[in-house]
C-alpha angles and dihedrals in degrees: 000000000000090000091055091051091052091048092051090048092052094047089047091053091052093049092044092052092052097044102038108092093176094076126075121261092245091055090050090053091049092051093050093048092048092047092047093050091048090050092050091050092047091049091049091051092049092049091048091052092049091050091047092052090045091052092055 
């Protein structure tokens, strides 16, 4: 369930950075890059766990 919460947080950050017009463009770019990197790490961890379970 923790993974789902992280996923929702990352997706929320991406949507917030696109829709929030009160923040500067540079801050929007930073949020998207941070959310994207977090999503890539989360996806890698999930794939690693699946492969680990599959190996055993």
